[in-house]
N, C-alpha and C positions, 0 to 999 in steps of 0.2 A: 236380413242383409246377408248377401253371399259374397265371400272373398275367395279368390284363387290362392293357392299356396304361394305363388310368386308375389302377390299383393300383400299377403300376411308377412312374408319375409321382409319385403321392402318397408312396410310400416314398422316392423320390429327394429330394423336397422336404423330408421330415422328416430324412433323413440329412444334408442340407446345412444346413438351418436350425438344428438343435440345436447343432452345433459353433460356428456363427456366433453364436448367441445366447449361448453360454457365453463365447466370446471377448469379445463386447460387454459382458457382465456383468462379466467380470474387468477389462476396461479401465476401466469406469465406477467400479467399487469401488476401483480402484488410485489414481485421481486424488485423492480426498479424503485418502487416507493420505499420498501424496507431498506434497500441499499443506500438511498440518498437521505434517509431520515437519521439525523443525529440524535442520540439520547439526551435527555435533559441534563444540563450542566456541561456538555461537551463543547469545546471551543470550535467555532467556525474556522475554516482555513485562513480567512482574512484577519483573524484575531491574533495569530501567532506573530511575534516580531519577525522581521525579515532581514536577511543579510545577503550581499552579493559576494560570491566566492569565485575563484578561478581555478580551473584544472587545465593546465596547458593553455591553449588558446580559447577554451570554452568558458563562458560566464554562466554561473549557476545562480538561480534565484531560489534561496532556501528559507523556509520557515525555521525558526529556532525553538527548540524544546530544551530549556535550560533549568527547569525545576521538575520535581517529581510528578506533578499532575500532567504537565505538558509532555514529559518523556513517556509517561504511561499511555497517553492518547496517541501521540505521534501522528501517523497517517491513517489511523483507524477511521473507518466509515467513508473515506474518500473514494470516489468512483473514477477519478482520473487525475493526471498530473500534466502540466504543460511540458513541452519538449525538453527544457533545461531546468525544470522545477524539481525541488526535493525538500528534504527535511534534515536539518543538522541537529544532532543530539550532543549536548554539552554536559559533561559529567564533572563532579567536584573532586573525583579521585582517579588516579591512574590505576586502572584495574581491567580485568577481562569482562567487559559488559556484554551480556548476551541479549539477543532479541528473538521474538517470535512474531507470528503473523495473525494471531487471533483477532477477529473483527477487522482485519485489513483486507479490503476487497479487491486490490490490484496487486499483481506480482511486482516485486521490487528487487533491486540489487542494493547491497550495503557495502560501504567501504569503512573499515575501522582505521582510526588514525592516532598517532602519537600527538603530543602537545605541539610539536613543530609543524604539524600538518602532513607528516610522512604517512602514506598509506601502508599499513602492515598486512591487511587481508581484505579481500573482496569476496562476497558470497552472494549467491542467487537464492531468492526466497519466493516460495509459492504462496499465493493468496489463501487466506483463511486456514492456515495450518498452525499447529502448536509445537512443532519440533524446534529445538533451540538452534540458534545461529550464534556461535561464539568465536571471537578472534583467537588466534594462536599466540598473540602478544598483547600485553597490557596497553591501554590507551585512554584518552580522555574525550575523543570525538568519534562520532559515527555519522555517516552521511548516507541517507536512503534516496535512491533515484529510481526511475522506472526500470523494470527488469531489462538487463542487457545494455543499459546506458554506458557503463564504464567500458565494457568490451567494445561497443560500437565506436567509442571515441579513442580507443587505444590507451586508456588509463589503466595502469597496473600497479601492484604493490611496489614500493620504493619511490614512486612519484609523490609530489607534494600538492596539497590543496592550499591555495593562498586566500587570505582575507578572513581567516578564522577569528572569532571574537577573543578578546583577552580573557584569561582564566582568573577567577577570584580566589 
């Protein structure tokens, strides 16, 4: 069998390109499956208690993380949030509670609050990072929303979130 140089190059390109394309396709299709798969024992989003909060004229539908296990998981493994959906973290002590974004697949904004709902700090957090996000003031609540939510609604430190659960 006789091949021209052009034919050999074309066959080589196909021989290399097809396996690479298959690898690329497999890697791309594996990412969403991993991103959506919750580890054993993790709570599904619908299993968190819910609370309706208000920030000015905006109503927020928030999952509540009020125990160690729920606070540890928070919004980890989620791939999206509704337009006014978030996660409220409730702590048993007035302190500087820090957050990070390990296993959190979507970028978030966080508002740290005092017991009366006054926002002390707002911070922007990148997905899947482990740097700490700590408030400058002690508080007992933190509210995570989609990145940029507070800024886009004009919500700033000094404003209050209403509808927070009673502390124990």
